[in-house]
C-alpha positions as CSV (number, residue, x, y, z in Angstrom):
1,M,-17.4,-4.3,-98.2
2,H,-19.7,-3.9,-95.3
3,R,-22.4,-5.9,-93.5
4,A,-25.0,-3.1,-93.2
5,S,-28.0,-2.8,-95.4
6,V,-27.5,-1.2,-98.8
7,E,-29.6,1.8,-97.7
8,A,-27.5,2.4,-94.6
9,A,-24.2,2.0,-96.5
10,N,-25.4,4.4,-99.3
11,K,-26.2,7.0,-96.6
12,F,-22.8,6.5,-94.9
13,F,-20.7,6.5,-98.1
14,Q,-22.6,9.5,-99.6
15,R,-21.5,11.5,-96.5
16,H,-18.0,10.1,-96.1
17,L,-16.7,8.9,-99.5
18,P,-19.0,10.0,-102.3
19,G,-18.5,7.9,-105.5
20,A,-17.2,4.9,-103.6
21,R,-18.2,1.5,-104.8
22,V,-18.8,-1.0,-102.1
23,I,-20.1,-4.5,-101.7
24,A,-22.9,-5.4,-99.3
25,D,-22.0,-8.7,-97.6
26,L,-24.9,-9.2,-95.3
27,E,-24.2,-12.9,-94.8
28,G,-20.5,-12.3,-94.1
29,E,-19.2,-14.6,-96.8
30,L,-16.3,-12.2,-97.8
31,Y,-15.5,-11.6,-94.2
32,R,-15.1,-15.3,-93.7
33,A,-13.1,-15.6,-96.9
34,F,-10.6,-13.0,-95.6
35,D,-10.7,-14.7,-92.2
36,L,-12.1,-11.6,-90.4
37,R,-13.7,-13.0,-87.3
38,R,-16.1,-11.7,-84.6
39,G,-14.3,-9.7,-82.0
40,S,-14.4,-10.1,-78.2
41,W,-16.3,-7.6,-76.1
42,L,-13.0,-6.1,-75.1
43,Q,-12.0,-5.7,-78.8
44,V,-15.4,-4.0,-79.5
45,L,-16.0,-2.0,-76.4
46,G,-12.6,-1.7,-74.7
47,P,-10.8,1.5,-73.5
48,S,-9.2,2.1,-76.9
49,V,-12.5,1.9,-78.6
50,W,-14.2,4.3,-76.1
51,W,-11.4,6.9,-76.7
52,R,-11.6,6.7,-80.5
53,G,-15.4,6.9,-80.2
54,L,-15.1,10.1,-78.2
55,V,-12.7,11.6,-80.7
56,A,-15.1,10.6,-83.5
57,L,-18.1,12.3,-81.7
58,C,-16.1,15.4,-81.3
59,R,-15.4,15.4,-85.0
60,G,-19.1,15.3,-85.8
61,N,-19.5,11.6,-86.4
62,P,-22.7,10.5,-84.6
63,I,-23.4,7.2,-83.0
64,T,-25.8,5.3,-85.3
65,K,-28.3,2.5,-84.9
66,P,-26.8,-0.9,-84.6
67,T,-26.7,-3.1,-87.7
68,G,-26.6,-6.4,-85.9
69,H,-22.9,-7.0,-86.8
70,E,-21.2,-4.9,-84.1
71,L,-18.9,-7.8,-83.2
72,Q,-17.5,-8.2,-86.7
73,M,-13.9,-7.2,-86.8
74,P,-12.8,-4.9,-89.7
75,G,-9.9,-5.2,-92.1
76,A,-8.5,-3.5,-95.1
77,F,-6.9,-5.3,-98.1
78,L,-5.2,-4.4,-101.3
79,V,-6.1,-7.2,-103.7
80,D,-5.3,-7.9,-107.3
81,G,-6.8,-11.1,-108.7
82,Q,-6.2,-13.8,-106.1
83,R,-3.2,-12.1,-104.6
84,I,-3.3,-10.0,-101.4
85,H,-0.6,-7.3,-101.8
86,W,-1.3,-5.5,-98.5
87,Q,-3.5,-6.1,-95.5
88,H,-4.5,-4.7,-92.2
89,R,-6.4,-6.8,-89.7
90,A,-7.8,-4.7,-86.9
91,K,-6.7,-5.5,-83.3
92,H,-9.9,-3.8,-82.0
93,S,-12.9,-2.1,-83.7
94,A,-11.3,1.3,-83.6
95,D,-8.0,0.1,-85.1
96,H,-7.9,1.8,-88.5
97,P,-5.4,1.1,-91.3
98,D,-2.6,3.4,-92.1
99,L,-3.7,4.8,-95.5
100,N,-0.3,6.1,-96.3
101,E,1.1,2.6,-95.8
102,M,-1.6,1.2,-98.0
103,L,-0.9,3.9,-100.7
104,A,2.8,3.1,-100.6
105,A,2.0,-0.6,-101.1
106,L,-0.2,0.3,-104.0
107,A,2.6,2.5,-105.6
108,Q,5.1,-0.3,-105.2
109,R,2.7,-2.7,-107.0
110,S,2.3,-0.3,-110.0
C-alpha cells in the first residue's frame, strides 16, 4: 500500500517491481489500521536517512517530488486473513525490512 497518487505509484512500481499489485491509500486508513504513525523530523530527515538517501542516489534512485505524506512512517506486514504473521515497523524512514526474514516467516507459515 502507498499514499501516493495511483499515477505516481504505477510509475514507481513499473520501474522497481513490475507486476506488483498495490493499494492506493490516499486517506491513510490502512496506515491507521496498522498503527503506522507520522514520524518525527529526526525519523524522516535524521543522519541515518541522509546516509541511506546518498546510497540510493549512487544506485540511480533519484529524489522525486514530494507526495504530501513524507512524515508517514513505513511498515511491512505478512497478513493472512485477520492475523499478522510477521511485521516490521520502521524506526526511521530509511529503515527497510529484512526480506530474508520475511520470506522465512512466510515459509514457516506454509
